[in-house]
N, C-alpha and C positions, 0 to 999 in steps of 0.2 A: 290552415297550410295548403300550397297548392300541391296535391297529390300528382298534377300531371304536367308538372314544371320540367322544361325539357333539359334540363342541366342534372337531374338525377330519376331514379327509378326506385319506389319502395319495395320491397320484398311482402308477400303475403301469405300467410297471415303475418303482422310486424312480432318479432319476439318482445318479452319482457324484459322492461328494464327498471322496474320500478322494486328500491327495496324493500325487504321484509318489515321497516320501520316507515315506510310509505314517502321516503325521501327518492328526490331526481337523483340520475347520476352524473358522475364526472364525466365531462366530455375531453379525451385526450387526442390532441392532431399532432399527428408526425408523418410529415409529406416530405419525401428525396426531393435534391436537387440542389437550390442553392445553399442552404446551410445543413449538410448532411458529410461532414468530414471525415473519414474513416468507415465510411456507410452506417454509422452507429446508430442512427434514427430508423434507416430500412432493417437493422438488424434486431432493435429493441422492437420494433413494431411486430415482424415476423416472430421472433419468439413470445410474445405477449398471445398471438394467436393462436402458435403451436403448442404451447404448453399449458394452456387456459381450456376451459370451456366455451368456445365462440359461435357465433350466429351471424352471417349476411343480413345487415339491415337495410342498407342503402346502396346502390351505386352510382356514379357520376359519369355524366358522358362525354369520354376522354374526345370525342370528334365534337365536342364544343369546347373543350376547356384546354386541349393539346395541340401545339404546334409540332406535327412530324419532322417536318422540315428540319425543325432545330434539334430535335432528338429524336432520329428515325428509329423505328421499330427494327428488331431484328427477325431476319428471315433466316429459314432454316432450307437449305437445299442440298438435294439427295444424290445430284450428280448427273441427274438425267430433269430431276424438275422441281418444282418448291413444294416442298411439305407442311409446312407452319408457319407461323408468324406469332410473335411475341409483343403483343399490343399493349400498352401502358395500362395500369387499372388505379382507379380510386375509389376507394369502396368506405363503408361505413360499419363496423362489427360491433354486437354485442358481447360482451366479454364479462363471464365472471369469474373474481379473483379465487384465492385459495379459501376465502372464509365464505365463498357463495354471493358476495356482493357484486352488484353487476357496473359495468362502466361502460363508455362507447369509446371505440378506439377508430377515428377517422387516418385513415391512412393510404399513402399509393404516391404517385408522381405529382408533383407539385404542378399546380395549373399555370400556361402559359397566357392563357387568355381569359377576359372576362372578369378578375379580379373580385371585382364589386359585387357583380351578378352572384358568384361562387359565395361569396362571405356574407351575402343575403340570405343565399339557399342553405348555410350552415346553422344562421340564427334560425329561421324559420323551424328547422327540423328539432334545432335546441329547445325553441318555444315548445314545441308537441310534443316532444318527451322528459319536458320539464326539467333539464339540466341544472344541476345546483351550482357547478363551478366549470372552467375549461383552462387546461395544462396543455400548453405547446412544449414540443419538444424540437431541440437543435443541437447540431455538432457543427464546432469553429476548430480550423487550425490555428494552433498556438506553439508560440517558442517554449515547449515544456518538453522532456526526455518520457522515453518510453518507459525507464527504470522507475520511475514512480506512479502511484495512484493517479488518475486523471480529476481533474478538478472540475468545479461547475461554477456557474454564475448562473443567480437567479433574478428575475425581474416581473414585473407584473402589475396589477392594479391591486391586489389583496395582500397588503405588506404583512399582514397577521398568519398569512396561510404560507408565505415564503420562510417564517419565522428566521433561526439564526444563519440559513443559506448566504454567501457571499453574493453582494451586489456590485453591480459598475462602478458605483460610485462617481460620475463623471458623464456630462452630456456629450452626446455624439451625433452624427449625421452619418446614416449609411446607407447602401442600396439596400431596398427592402426587398422582402419575400412574402408570399402568399400567407405564410404562418404568421409573420410578423403585423400582417394586415387583420387576419383573424383576430389576432389579438387584440389590437388596437380599436375593432369595431366591435367585437363583442363587449368590451368594458365600456364604449360607449353606449351600448343600448343595456346596461347595468347589470352584466354577468359580473362576477368574480373571476379574474384571468391571474394566469403568472404562465412564466417562460421559464424553461429550464436550459440552458447553454453549456454543455459538456466540451471541454475542451480537448483536441486531440492533437498528437504530436506532427509538427508542420511535416516532417519527411515520411509520415505515414498516412498524409490523408487523403490518398488514393487508393489505399490498401482496404480490406476487412479489419475493423478495430473492435472487437467483440469487448475489451477492456472498459472502454468508453459508454457501450451500449449498457452495461454492468452499471455505472455509474448513473446513468439515466434513468433505469429502472429502480434504484434504491432511492436517488432524489424524488422521483414521482411517488413513491411508497410514502416517504415520509413528509409531502406536502399535502397529499389525500387520505392519507390514513388505510388505504386499499394493500394487500395482503398480497405482494407479488412473487413471485420466483426469480431469481437469479442465479443460481448454481451452475443451469448449462452454459451461462455467457462468461461466469467465473471460469471455468473447466477450458473453454475455449479460448479466453484470455490466456491461461498461462501456457497453451501451445503455442499461441501467438509469440508471447513473449521469449519463450525460448527458441523460436525460428529467428526472430530478430536479432536475439543475443548473439547467436551464431551466426547472423551476417556482416553482425556490427565486430566482431573477436576479429582480430589480427590487423582491420583495417585503421591504422594509427591516425589518420584524417578524422573520419567518423566518432571512432572513440574519444579523440579531443573535444569534439562538436558536443558530443553526449556528455561529459564532463564540464563542459562549461555549463551546459544547459540543467545539470545536477545541481552545479554550486548556485545557481542562479533560481533554480526552484526553492531549495534550502533556505537560502537567505531568506527570501521572501515569506515561506511560510515559519519560518525562524521570528522574523520581525513582528508577523500577524497574530503568532503565540505570544510573545511578549506583551503585545498592544492589550490582547485580551488578558492578561494576568494583572496587568494594572488596572485595569478598569474592573477587574472582580476585584482586586484589595481596597478599592475607593470605598468610604463609607457612603451610606446612603445619602442621595441629595436633601436638604431641607426643603418642605412644602414653601408655596409663596406665603400662607399664614405663617409659619417659623420665620421665614426672613423679614414679613413685616413686621413681627412683633420684635425682632433682635434689633432692627433698625429703630423702632421707637426708643431702645432701652439703650441704644448708642446714642442717641440725640440727646434724653433726657440726658443721661451721664454728662455730655460735651456740654449742656447746661447748666447742670450743677458744678460744675469745674470752673466751666467761666464766672460765675457767679462768687465762688469760694476766692477765684482769683482777683477778683473786683474787691471784696470785702480785703483780703491780705495787702491788697496793694494802695486802700485808701489809709489804712490802719498804720502801715510804715511812715505815708506821705504826714500824717498826724503829727505821728512820734519824731518824724525830722525837725516838722516845723515847730512843734514845739521845744524843742531841744535848740534850735537855731534862735530862740527868742529869750533863752535864759541869758543873763548875765555872766561874764567869765568869773568865776569864784575860786580858780585854783591859786593856790597859793605860789607865790614867787621863789623861787631858790636864792640861798643866801648870796650869790654869787649876780651881780648886774650882768656880768660876762654871758649868762646864761638864758639870758633873757628873750623872749619870743619877739621875731621878728614886728616891728610894727609897735612895738609897747614904748610907755613914756621912759625917757630916760635919767 
């Protein structure tokens, strides 16, 4: 690894990130920007750093990666002079979950520039820390109501790690993000990768929506086995729900929109539940060997049946022929009027 890379600076001494079993850490990337509806990704990353033991591992150079004219930093002005500036940051922290298991969190502003160099730097750092798998967090606006739990869609190269989480299920072409490129390139480099995209009500995509952050953390724990806290986010989500309900109440137009979204959400989930129930009720599918044996028995039965039919038909023909060759010995009736047609007069 090139520790003199112009894209990042490592802390010294480097924090310990190897688990007690000697396994490498999971790398979680949670970058703000393109795919961060409801600021769910930023809130999730902040929650992980603040609620768990964390140490700074590396800091990326935003001068190299961020276009300040597209996302201008915020300046503070006292009325007489400029007193401070809030520059974007992009860092990697080593964090330990509730059970003491370490993982890495790459979080901060999504790079505007040098994506391929940035991803290569992430790969080098992952090699150095012997990362075991890579999981990305995303949040996208969807036509769902705030009165229902945030849903999630999973994707990635490691289908086993994703378990039973819902998938997209169809091919798409969409604008790229740095997070998507990290997932792609890391998978191409041989890492097991996963991506978690939480759905945020489209009418709240510009506001902070901690309910989606809680769903991201819960899903992250599910796919990685990490023991992660969510109580603070769930409490914040309850407060936001109360505030949004108060805003919606009394506004007939907005209430009708929310009601329509609820019906759509419930219908979809009902259909998915019914489908899962039908699949669960099905018997186990036979193995290829069992199918082959069954086919052989079927063909054998067909041959036996065909042979039996041929024997029966041959016997019947012989009987008919034999009968036709015999002379008519049926005695005539007493009256000539009853004689068969064609008989002698």
